[in-house]
N, C-alpha and C positions, 0 to 999 in steps of 0.2 A: 279478303277477309272471309273466314269460314262462316257457315250458318250459325254456329254456336257463338262465335265472336260477335257477329252482328246482333244476335239476340241479346247477348249480355250488354252490348253498347246501348241498344234501345232501352233495355231494362234499367240500366244505371241512370240514364237521362231521366227516365220516368220516376224512378225512386227519389231522385233529388227533388224533382218538382212536387211529388206527393208529400215529402217530408216538410217542405216549406209552405204548404197550404195553411193560411192563417185561420180559416174557419171562423171568421169574424162574427162576433155576436153570440157564439155558443157558450153556455156556462161551462166552467172548467171541467166538471165531471162528465158532461156530455161530450166535450171535445176529447177527453181522455178515452172514453169508451169508443168513440169514432176512430181515433188513431190506433187504438189497440187492435182492431180488426183490419183496418186499412193498411197498416204498416207491418202486418204479421207475415211478411214474406210472400211466397207464392210465385207462380210462373210469370205473372203479368202478361199472359198471352194476349188478352183482349187489347190492352193498351199498346203493346208492341205491334200487334197486327195493324192497328190504326196508323201508327208511325211509319211502318213499312209500306203500307198502301199509299200513304201520303207522299213518301219518298218516290215510290214507283211512278206516281203521277206528276212528279216534279214540283211538289208543294213546299211550302215554308215549314220546316221542321219545328221551329219554335212556336209558330202560330197554331200548330196542331196539338201541342202538349195539353192544353186545357181539355180537349176532347178525349185524349188518351187517358188522362187522369179521371175524367168523368166516368168512363167505362169501368175503371178499377173501383171507383166508389160504388157504382151500381152493382158490380159483382160482389163487393164486400158486404153491401146491404143484403143481397140475396142470400149469402152464406149465413149471416147472423140470423136471419129469419128462418132459414132452413134448419138450423141447429136447435131451434127452440123446442121445448117439450111438446108443444102442440103439433109440431111438424115431425122432424126426424129424431128429435130428442138425443142429439149428439153432445158428448162432453169433451171431445177432442177435435181440434181443427189445426192442421199443420203442426201437430205435435204439442200444441199448447191448449189449455182449458178454453172452451168456447166462451163467447162474450157473455152469455147469460149466466154461466157458472161463475164468472169473475164479478160481474156488475149487477146481477139479478135480472129477472125477466123484463121488468118494466123499463129499466134503462137500456137494455139490449134492444127492445122494440123501438125505443126512441132513437137510439144510435143508428139503427137501420133506416128508419124514416128520415133521419137527418142526412145520412149519406146520399140517399136517393134525391132528396130535394136540393142538397148542396151541389150535386152533380149537374142538375139543370141550371142552377144559378151560375156556376162556373162557366158552362158553355154559353149561356145567354149573355153573359157580361164579357165575353172574350173579345168582341169587336171584330171578329173575322167576317169578311163579306159573305161567306157561305155558312155562317153559324146556324141560321134557322133551318136550312136544308139538312145539314149534318146532324143537328140536334133532333130533328124529326125522325131521321133514320134510327138513331140510337134509342130514343124514347119509345117509338113504336115497337122496336125489338124487345124492349123491357116490359111492354105494356100488356093490355088485355088480350091482344091477338098474338103475342109473342111469348116471352118467358112466363108471364103469369098464367097464360092459357095452358102451357105445358105443365107447369107446377100443379095447377088445379086438376088437370086430367090425371096426373101422377098420383095425387093424394086421393082423389075420388075413386080410383080404380084399384086400390090395394086389395089383393086377394082375388082379383078377377081372373078369368081364364086367359091364358096367353093369346094375344091377338096382334099380329105383326103390323096391321094397318094402324091400330091404336097406338102401339109402341112408336111407330114412325111419327105419328102426330105429336106424341109426348116429347120425343127427342128433338123434333124440329123446333118446338116452342121452348122447351126447357134449356136446350144447349145451343142448337144450331143458329137460332135467331141472334143471340148475342156473340156469336163468332162470325156471323155474316155482316152485321152492322158495322163493326170496326173497319172492315175492308171497304164497304160501300161509302161509309162516312169519310174515310181517309182519302178515297179517290175524289169524292165530291169537294172536300176541302182543297184538293189540289187543282180543281177545275177540270177534271177529266171529262171527256165526252160521254154521252149516255151509254153507248155500246160498250165502252170499257168498264163503266160502273156496273153494268149488267153482267159482264164477264166476271168481275169481282164478286158479284152476288152469288153466281153459280159456284165459284171457288169456295166462298165462305160457307155456303150451305153444305157442300160435300165434306169440307173439313170438319164442320160442326157435327154432322151425323157420324162420321168416323170417330171423332173424339169421344162422343158419348158411348158408342158401341165398345170402344176400347176401355172406357171407364166402367162399363158393365162387366167386362171381362176381368178387369183388375179387382173389382169387388169380390170376384170368385177366386182369383188366383194371385192377387198382388201381395206385396210384403207390407204389413201394417206399419213397420218402422219407416219405410220409404214413403208410404202414403200419408202418414201423420194423422190417421183417423181410424176408427173402428171399421173393420171390413166384415163382409158377410151379412150386412143388414138388409140388403135387397131381398135375399131369400127369406130371412127371418120375418120381414114385414110384408111379404107377398107382393113386392113391387113388380110391375111389368117391365121386363128387360129384354133386350135383343137375344141373348143366349137362352133365356127361358122359352122363347118362341121357336128358335131355329137350331139351338144347340151351340156349343162352344166352337166347333170347327167351322160351321157355316158362318157364325158371327165374325170370325176372323176373316173369312173370305169376303164377307159383305163390307167390312171396314176397309179392306184393301181395294175393293171395287169403288167405293166412295172416294178414296184418296186418288185413284187413277182418274176418275172423272173430274175431280177438283184440279188436278195437274193439267188435264186437257183443257180446262176452261181458261187457263192462263196463256194459252197459245197467242192471243192477240198482243200480248206484252213482250213476246220474244224473250231474249236472254236477260232483259231487265228484271224479269220475275224469278230469277234463280233462287233468291232467298225464300220467297213464298213457296216455291216448289220443294225446296229442301225441308222447310218447316213442315209441310204437309206429309212428306215421306217419313219424317222422324216421329210423327204421331203414332204410327203403327208399332213403334218400338219403345214407347214411353213406359216408364215403370212407376210413375207417380202423377 
């Protein structure tokens, strides 16, 4: 099976699980707003990474699904809040009106909060013997030392002079943290030994850094129709980006270097990691 076919298989399994989530207790309008963003397509990269890492470690695919779904809920919550007028003030996400445009700011904030907390609930109630350890990996990555740290530095340094060390810190928190946690959590769920979890951590970090550098480049050079959102906002808002620090050509080289390091980190897994290698290499050529 090719990398694309495997990715589509993981994605289909995850989409079915997400669509069936009952979100018990949520008022109808809140559930509607949650599902609007959660089921609005997307690559499902984080959830698929967890399922692939769990498979790599020989874990139970069905038992890993709540954790893959939780990652997608956390990602959806972060996008809802990112798009708010107080943050990036975006009106399009994946080619559709953003959550606050459809449901208003108050309900959009609540939908984001609900997706985050429901993600924790789903993981905690999974009954998996490694639930607490995997949950910890994911929530730390989403928390004050991970995604929230990166987002805060991003917002607070708009208009600042280009500083590659600061951009690296922003990218590590804003993006790499939540591309590393799926890999480590998936391996933990599978019962992988510590050395393999750490190899997965290195892979996820380098994949995440490359992913965000490519994202910075796409904001400059991408096709808005393919991206499904307004482009050029990084420059407009004075965001600290990798190309702003080192230029477009060097940014491409740096992304490639991160991917090469990520692929090297997979060496302990041998040929079993072929899918994760192919996924990393495809990141350099993504158009959305």
